[in-house]
C-alpha positions in Angstrom: -20.9 -4.6 7.4 -22.2 -1.7 5.9 -20.5 0.3 3.6 -22.0 4.0 2.2 -21.3 4.5 -2.1 -19.3 7.3 -3.7 -22.6 9.3 -3.8 -22.5 10.3 -0.1 -18.7 11.1 0.0 -18.2 14.9 0.0 -15.0 17.0 -0.5 -13.2 19.5 2.0 -12.5 22.8 -0.2 -8.8 22.3 -0.8 -8.1 18.6 -1.4 -4.5 17.9 -1.2 -4.6 14.5 -2.8 -4.6 10.7 -3.0 -2.9 7.8 -1.6 -3.5 4.7 -2.8 -2.4 1.0 -2.3 -1.0 -0.8 -5.8 -1.9 -4.3 -5.9 -5.8 -5.3 -6.6 -6.5 -1.4 -6.0 -4.9 0.5 -8.8 -3.5 -2.6 -10.9 -6.2 -5.8 -12.0 -4.6 -9.7 -12.5 -0.9 -8.1 -11.7 -1.0 -5.2 -14.1 -2.7 -1.8 -14.3 -5.3 -1.3 -16.6 -5.2 2.0 -19.1 -8.5 3.3 -17.2 -6.5 2.9 -13.7 -3.0 5.0 -15.7 -5.4 7.6 -17.0 -6.6 7.9 -13.8 -3.5 8.8 -12.1 -2.9 11.1 -15.1 -6.3 13.3 -14.2 -5.4 13.4 -10.8 -2.0 15.5 -11.5 -3.1 17.2 -14.3 -6.1 18.8 -12.0 -2.9 19.9 -9.3 -3.6 17.2 -6.6 -0.5 15.3 -5.3 -0.5 11.5 -5.4 1.3 8.6 -3.8 1.6 4.8 -3.7 1.8 3.5 -0.9 2.6 -0.6 -1.4 4.1 -3.6 0.6 5.8 -4.2 -2.6 9.9 -4.3 -3.1 11.5 -1.4 -3.5 13.1 -3.2 -6.2 9.4 -4.0 -8.2 8.5 -0.5 -7.1 11.5 1.5 -8.9 10.1 1.1 -12.3 6.4 2.4 -12.0 7.9 5.2 -9.7 9.9 6.6 -12.9 6.8 5.9 -15.3 3.6 6.4 -13.7 2.5 10.0 -13.2 2.9 10.4 -9.0 4.6 11.9 -6.6 6.3 9.1 -5.3 6.2 5.4 -4.4 6.1 4.5 -0.8 7.1 0.9 -0.7 7.9 -2.2 2.0 4.9 -0.8 3.8 6.3 2.4 4.3 9.8 1.9 4.6 11.0 2.7 1.5 10.3 6.0 -0.6 11.0 6.5 -4.6 11.0 9.8 -6.5 11.7 10.4 -10.2 12.8 14.0 -10.8 13.5 14.7 -14.5 17.2 14.9 -15.6 18.1 13.5 -11.7 16.8 10.0 -12.4 15.2 7.9 -9.4 16.1 9.2 -5.8 15.4 6.7 -3.1 14.8 7.2 0.5 14.8 5.3 3.8 13.2 5.2 7.3 16.2 3.5 8.6 19.9 3.9 8.5 22.2 1.4 7.0 23.2 -0.3 9.4 20.3 -0.5 11.4 18.9 -2.3 7.3 21.6 -4.4 7.2 21.4 -6.0 11.2 17.9 -6.3 10.4 17.8 -7.5 6.8 20.4 -10.7 8.0 18.0 -11.2 11.0 14.8 -11.7 8.6 16.8 -14.0 6.4 16.7 -16.4 8.7 13.0 -15.9 10.1 12.5 -16.2 6.4 14.0 -19.4 6.1 12.2 -20.8 9.6 9.0 -20.0 7.7 9.9 -22.0 4.5 11.1 -24.9 6.7 8.0 -24.8 9.8 5.0 -24.1 7.6 4.2 -26.3 5.1 3.5 -25.3 1.7 4.8 -21.5 2.6 7.4 -20.0 0.2 9.0 -17.1 -0.3 7.4 -14.5 -2.6 8.6 -14.4 -6.3 9.8 -10.6 -5.6 11.9 -11.7 -2.9 15.3 -10.3 -4.2 13.8 -6.8 -4.6 13.3 -6.4 -1.3 15.6 -4.8 1.8 13.5 -4.1 4.5 10.7 -6.5 5.0 10.4 -10.3 3.9 6.8 -11.9 2.1 5.3 -15.1 1.7 3.0 -15.7 -1.4 -0.2 -16.5 -0.3 -2.3 -15.6 -3.4 -0.3 -14.5 -5.6 1.6 -17.5 -7.3 0.8 -20.1 -5.0 -2.3 -20.6 -2.6 -2.1 -21.1 1.1 -5.2 -21.8 3.3 -6.2 -19.5 6.2 -4.6 -22.0 9.0 -0.6 -21.3 7.2 -1.6 -17.7 6.9 -2.0 -17.2 10.5 1.2 -19.6 11.0 3.1 -17.5 9.4 1.5 -14.1 11.2 2.5 -15.9 14.2 5.8 -17.1 13.8 6.5 -13.6 12.4 5.0 -11.9 15.5 6.7 -14.4 17.8 10.0 -13.3 16.0 9.5 -9.7 17.5 8.5 -8.4 13.7 5.6 -6.5 12.8 3.3 -8.8 10.4 0.6 -7.7 8.0 -1.7 -9.4 5.5 -2.2 -8.3 1.8 -4.3 -9.4 -0.9 -1.6 -11.6 -2.0 1.7 -11.5 0.3 2.2 -12.0 4.3 4.2 -9.5 4.7 7.2 -9.1 8.0 9.6 -6.3 9.4 11.8 -5.1 12.1 11.1 -1.2 12.9 8.3 1.2 13.9 6.9 1.4 10.8 3.7 1.0 8.6 1.4 2.3 6.0 -0.1 5.7 8.0 4.1 6.2 9.2 5.0 6.2 5.5 2.3 8.5 4.8 3.2 10.9 7.4 7.1 10.8 6.7 6.4 11.0 3.0 4.5 14.4 3.6 7.3 15.7 6.0 9.8 15.1 3.3 8.4 15.8 0.2 6.2 19.3 1.1 7.8 20.1 4.6 3.8 19.7 5.7 2.4 17.4 8.7 0.0 15.0 7.4 -2.2 14.8 10.9 -3.0 18.1 10.1 -4.1 17.9 7.2 -6.0 14.1 7.1 -9.6 15.2 6.0 -8.0 17.0 3.1 -7.1 13.2 1.6 -8.4 10.4 0.2 -6.9 6.7 0.8 -8.0 3.6 -1.0 -7.1 0.2 -0.4 -8.3 -3.2 -0.7 -7.7 -5.4 1.8 -6.6 -6.1 5.7 -3.4 -4.4 5.5 -4.8 -1.4 4.8 -6.8 -1.0 7.8 -4.3 1.5 9.4 -5.2 3.7 7.0 -9.0 3.0 6.7 -8.9 3.6 10.5 -7.3 7.4 10.7 -8.5 8.7 7.1 -12.1 10.4 6.9 -11.6 9.8 3.4 -11.5 5.9 3.3 -12.6 4.4 0.1 -12.2 0.6 -0.5 -11.9 -0.6 -4.0 -15.4 -3.5 -4.4 -12.8 -6.2 -4.0 -12.9 -5.5 -0.1 -15.5 -7.3 -0.2 -13.2 -10.5 0.1 -12.0 -9.4 4.1 -15.1 -7.8 5.2 -15.1 -10.7 7.8 -11.3 -9.9 8.8 -11.8 -6.1 8.6 -11.5 -4.3 12.4 -11.0 -1.1 10.9 -13.7 -1.0 7.3 -13.4 2.2 4.9 -15.9 4.7 5.3 -16.8 4.3 1.2 -16.9 1.6 -1.5 -16.9 1.7 -5.4 -19.2 0.2 -7.3 -16.2 -1.5 -9.8 -13.4 -3.6 -8.3 -9.7 -3.2 -8.5 -8.6 -0.7 -11.4 -11.8 0.2 -12.3 -13.0 1.3 -9.1 -9.6 3.5 -8.6 -10.9 5.1 -12.3 -14.4 5.6 -10.5 -13.4 7.2 -7.7 -11.3 9.5 -9.7 -13.6 10.3 -11.8 -16.3 11.3 -8.4 -13.3 13.2 -6.9 -12.6 15.3 -10.4 -16.3 15.9 -11.0 -17.0 16.7 -7.3 -13.9 19.3 -7.4 -15.7 20.7 -10.4 
């Protein structure tokens, strides 16, 4: 598979902002590095809108929504958004109403118990207590699942009518018609009253794994940090461009390129 380098990436005159995955895109070994955090600050200082979109739970995401220089964090693969306002604390937005969330939550707990019972080695992610609208099975964060077990988890989730995706660390499953792209469209409407599809070519998306494919497919300015190559054989929709650096270093590299190209 051939990726274009950032040297081939040309920007539109009115770049709006950056959507980014978090795990293994912004973070390195589970933590945001100083260069990646500085990159977020530089993007905001340049007047760009910045929205991380992650499969991580809303509870896990809350401290970062409060402390990172971002407009919002969209968590649980598009279901929940967190926005921090000075003096007003953290505001939480949902795509589903409370009754629907409660019904789906109860059903998902049954599926989660079945996965742990029926698939050897499958265990819920350690951040599961913070999840409100999905479930997650750990495959590479604190445990290791072979590919056949990952495939079995995905199949079981789908057989229960769930949407299932695989990130660099977790297998996520949920009920509802949303994903990272739906979450991006939703948050642009919620925060700025605009339609993302009318300005897709003015946004950059950066990610690292197979659950970023819906974004890679739709964003003309889609970028993979270098560790995307670990998933190369599984990508039906690869990013258009790739960084030289992996993880947070790759995100910082992309930011430097974007800001230099705007000057």
